C-alpha positions in Angstrom: -19.0 23.7 -12.1 -16.5 25.3 -9.8 -12.8 24.7 -10.6 -9.5 25.4 -8.9 -7.9 28.7 -9.9 -4.5 30.2 -9.0 -6.4 32.4 -6.5 -7.0 29.3 -4.4 -3.2 29.1 -3.8 -2.6 32.8 -3.1 -3.0 32.6 0.7 -6.0 34.9 0.6 -9.7 34.7 0.9 -10.3 32.1 -1.8 -7.7 29.8 -0.3 -9.1 30.2 3.2 -12.6 29.4 2.0 -11.3 26.2 0.2 -9.5 25.1 3.4 -12.6 25.5 5.5 -15.1 24.2 3.0 -13.2 21.0 2.0 -10.2 20.2 4.1 -11.5 21.6 7.4 -14.8 19.8 7.0 -13.4 16.3 6.3 -10.2 16.3 8.3 -11.7 17.9 11.5 -10.0 16.8 14.8 -8.8 18.5 18.0 -5.2 18.7 16.7 -5.7 20.0 13.2 -8.5 22.4 14.3 -6.0 24.5 16.2 -4.5 25.6 12.8 -1.0 25.9 14.3 2.2 26.0 12.3 2.9 22.5 13.5 1.0 19.7 15.1 2.0 18.9 18.7 1.8 15.1 19.3 2.1 12.8 22.3 4.5 10.0 21.3 6.3 7.5 23.6 8.7 4.7 22.6 10.0 3.6 19.2 8.3 5.1 16.2 8.0 4.2 12.5 8.1 7.2 10.2 7.3 7.0 6.5 6.4 9.3 3.6 5.1 8.7 0.1 3.8 10.8 -2.9 0.9 9.7 -5.0 0.5 10.6 -8.6 -1.8 7.9 -10.0 -3.7 8.3 -13.2 -6.6 8.1 -13.4 -7.3 9.8 -10.1 -10.5 7.7 -9.7 -10.6 4.0 -10.5 -12.6 0.9 -9.8 -12.1 0.1 -6.1 -10.6 3.5 -5.1 -9.2 6.8 -5.9 -6.0 8.8 -5.2 -7.2 9.9 -1.8 -7.9 6.4 -0.5 -4.7 5.2 -2.1 -2.6 7.9 -0.3 -3.9 6.9 3.1 -3.6 3.1 2.5 -0.1 3.4 1.0 1.4 5.2 4.0 -0.6 3.4 6.7 0.5 0.1 5.2 4.1 1.1 5.2 3.9 1.8 8.9 2.1 -1.5 9.5 4.8 -3.5 7.7 7.2 -2.4 10.4 5.0 -3.8 13.1 3.8 -0.3 14.1 0.4 0.9 15.2 -0.3 3.9 12.8 -1.3 7.0 14.7 -0.9 10.2 12.7 -0.7 11.4 9.1 0.1 14.7 7.4 -1.0 15.4 3.8 0.3 17.8 1.2 -1.7 18.6 -1.9 -0.5 19.9 -5.2 -3.6 21.0 -7.2 -3.5 21.9 -10.8 -5.5 24.9 -12.1 -8.8 23.7 -13.5 -9.3 20.8 -11.1 -13.0 20.3 -10.4 -13.7 21.3 -6.8 -16.5 18.7 -6.5 -14.0 16.0 -7.4 -11.5 17.4 -4.9 -14.2 17.3 -2.2 -14.9 13.6 -3.0 -11.2 12.7 -2.9 -10.7 14.5 0.5 -13.8 12.7 1.8 -12.4 9.4 0.7 -9.2 10.2 2.5 -11.1 11.0 5.7 -13.1 7.9 5.6 -10.1 5.6 5.0 -8.1 7.4 7.8 -11.1 6.8 10.1 -11.2 3.1 9.3 -7.4 2.9 9.8 -7.6 4.6 13.2 -5.3 7.4 12.3 -5.7 11.2 12.6 -4.7 13.7 9.8 -3.0 16.4 11.9 -1.2 18.7 9.5 -1.1 19.5 5.8 -0.4 21.9 3.0 -1.9 22.9 -0.3 -0.2 24.4 -3.4 -1.9 25.4 -6.6 0.1 25.2 -9.9 -0.6 25.7 -13.6 -1.7 22.5 -15.3 -4.6 20.5 -16.7 -6.8 19.8 -13.7 -4.9 17.1 -12.0 -3.8 16.6 -8.4 -1.0 15.0 -6.5 -0.9 14.0 -2.8 2.0 13.5 -0.4 1.3 11.7 2.9 3.6 11.2 5.8 2.8 8.9 8.7 3.9 8.2 12.2 3.2 4.9 14.1 4.3 3.6 17.5 6.1 0.2 17.6 5.1 -1.9 20.7 8.1 -3.1 22.7 7.7 -6.8 21.9 7.7 -6.4 18.2 10.7 -6.8 15.9 9.7 -6.9 12.3 12.4 -6.5 9.6 13.4 -7.7 6.2 16.6 -8.9 7.8 14.8 -11.4 10.1 14.0 -14.2 7.7 15.6 -17.5 8.6 15.9 -20.9 7.0 12.8 -23.0 7.6 10.5 -19.9 7.6 7.4 -20.0 5.4 6.2 -17.2 3.1 2.5 -16.3 3.2 1.0 -14.1 0.5 -2.2 -12.4 1.7 -4.1 -12.7 -1.6 -4.2 -12.5 -5.4 -1.5 -10.7 -7.4 -1.8 -7.9 -9.9 -5.3 -6.5 -9.2 -4.3 -2.8 -8.8 -1.9 -2.8 -11.7 -4.4 -4.5 -14.0 -7.2 -2.1 -12.9 -5.1 1.0 -13.6 -3.9 -0.2 -17.0 -7.4 -1.2 -18.0 -8.7 2.2 -17.1 -6.0 3.9 -19.2 -6.7 1.7 -22.2 -10.5 2.1 -21.8 -10.8 -1.7 -21.5 -14.1 -2.8 -19.9 -13.7 -5.6 -17.4 -14.6 -6.6 -13.8 -11.1 -6.0 -12.4 -11.0 -3.8 -9.3 -8.1 -2.4 -7.4 -7.2 -4.2 -4.2 -6.5 -0.9 -2.5 -7.0 -1.5 1.3 -5.6 -0.9 4.7 -3.9 -4.1 5.9 -4.4 -3.5 9.6 -6.9 -6.4 10.1 -4.3 -8.9 8.9 -1.6 -7.5 11.1 -3.8 -7.3 14.1 -5.0 -10.9 13.7 -1.4 -12.1 13.7 0.0 -10.0 16.6 -3.1 -10.4 18.8 -2.8 -14.2 18.6 0.9 -14.4 19.4 2.3 -15.2 15.9 6.0 -14.6 15.6 6.1 -12.3 12.6 9.7 -12.2 11.2 9.1 -10.0 8.2 6.2 -8.1 6.5 6.2 -6.2 3.2 3.3 -4.8 1.2 3.5 -6.0 -2.5 3.5 -2.7 -4.4 5.7 -1.3 -7.2 8.0 -3.9 -8.6 5.7 -6.7 -7.6 6.3 -9.9 -5.6 9.3 -10.9 -7.6 11.2 -7.7 -6.7 10.2 -7.6 -3.1 11.0 -11.2 -2.4 14.4 -10.7 -3.8 15.0 -7.7 -1.5 14.0 -9.8 1.5 16.3 -12.7 0.4 19.3 -10.4 0.0 18.7 -8.5 3.2 18.3 -11.8 5.2 21.0 -13.7 3.3 18.7 -16.7 2.5 17.5 -18.6 -0.5 13.7 -18.4 -1.1 12.0 -21.0 -3.2 8.4 -20.2 -4.3 5.8 -22.6 -5.5 4.1 -21.4 -8.7 1.0 -23.5 -8.3 0.4 -21.9 -4.8 0.5 -18.2 -5.9 -3.1 -16.9 -6.2 -4.1 -14.8 -9.2 -7.7 -13.7 -10.0 -9.1 -15.3 -13.1 -9.9 -11.9 -14.7 -6.4 -10.6 -14.0 -4.9 -13.9 -15.3 -6.8 -13.5 -18.6 -5.9 -9.8 -18.9 -2.2 -10.7 -18.3 -2.4 -13.4 -21.0 -3.7 -10.8 -23.5 -1.2 -8.1 -22.5 1.8 -10.3 -22.1 2.2 -9.3 -18.4 3.6 -11.4 -15.5 1.6 -11.1 -12.2 4.9 -11.6 -10.4 6.0 -8.1 -11.3 2.7 -6.3 -11.1 1.9 -3.8 -8.4 -0.7 -4.2 -5.7 -2.1 -1.8 -3.1 -3.7 -4.2 -0.7 -1.5 -7.3 -0.5 1.3 -8.3 1.7 4.0 -10.9 2.3 4.2 -12.3 5.9 7.2 -14.5 6.9 6.8 -16.7 10.0 8.5 -19.7 11.5 7.6 -22.9 9.7 5.9 -24.4 12.7 3.5 -21.5 13.0 2.7 -21.2 9.3 -0.6 -23.1 9.2 -2.0 -21.2 12.2 -0.9 -17.9 10.8 -2.5 -18.7 7.4 -5.8 -19.5 9.1 -5.7 -16.2 11.0 -4.9 -14.3 7.8 -7.7 -16.0 6.0 -10.1 -15.1 8.8 -10.0 -11.4 7.6 -11.7 -10.0 4.6 -8.4 -8.6 3.3 -6.7 -12.0 3.6 -9.4 -14.4 2.6 -7.5 -15.6 -0.5 -4.1 -16.0 1.3 -1.7 -18.9 0.6 1.6 -20.3 1.7 3.7 -19.7 -1.4 7.3 -20.6 -0.4 10.0 -21.5 2.0 13.3 -19.9 3.1 16.4 -22.1 2.9 20.1 -21.9 3.9 22.2 -20.7 1.1 25.8 -19.5 0.4 24.3 -16.8 -1.9 21.0 -15.1 -1.4 18.6 -15.8 -4.4 15.1 -16.7 -5.3 13.8 -19.5 -7.4 10.4 -20.8 -8.3 9.3 -24.4 -8.6 7.0 -24.4 -11.7 3.8 -26.2 -12.2 5.6 -28.8 -14.3 8.1 -29.5 -11.6 11.0 -27.6 -13.0 12.9 -24.7 -11.4 13.5 -21.1 -12.7 15.3 -18.1 -11.3 13.1 -15.2 -10.1 14.9 -11.9 -10.5 13.9 -8.3 -9.8 11.9 -6.2 -12.2 14.0 -4.7 -15.0 12.9 -1.7 -16.9 10.2 0.8 -16.2 7.1 -1.3 -15.7 3.8 0.6 -15.6 4.4 4.2 -14.4 2.1 6.1 -12.1 0.1 3.2 -10.6 0.3 4.9 -7.2 
């Protein structure tokens, strides 16, 4: 079994062989193949630009791995701004002792996911450090925003409807289960959300706001939208979808799906009169087949979020306090 050594990070023969054998093989394209000091890109118009670092443990989990996650995470951040993702860079920090075969599988997973997302990986960097066989990945992405799109957390208006693209808590519950060696059927929802975005924009839906539901969960993200737009948002508890296995796991662990991270779910806010059509379009995609309208934006003197409970009462939904589960992405 071949493992990463400090020699792979020395800039010499071992490093060059690793670049060619793994990164060059999987990330091959006409821009990266030039091996220049920087990628030269053709970009016209407004761009969205995002970066994120991925440190998830375990590095491989049901439904994905750190490589797939690193591409999905950054591509989805670009999509949430209404952008068409075009280019990614990737930086790897490899710990001494990492299994080279595992690295190859993770890089292959990144390449496959980038291909499905329609993006090119055009630049990168690798560092080797002392450690215990782990790895960390940074991805930076650039996307082009079409002229007719204006998507922002500040655009939500009274009367708008809030659509959630699917069940809450899948990724968070998957990672926690793996760390605790709990056997269940819970898989991460890690996915590129482009099919949902394309279905909405291609069919003329007025998309006010989009956010992927990641760290901090729905409760935190919906509060951020309410504050930025200056509206009150009322959620309907009975409309929020949660997988039965995840719901059972949450009951045992004392977790609230409202504050659990996902890696393949999003919030879409649209004008009320377009909500039913938008929901139908979202549900027409594999990624959004379990979507639901979960709330309404209302006029308010003070931005806030409440939830109408299954019993007909009302409770305040606040942001996540405390640490939550670290290293889920």
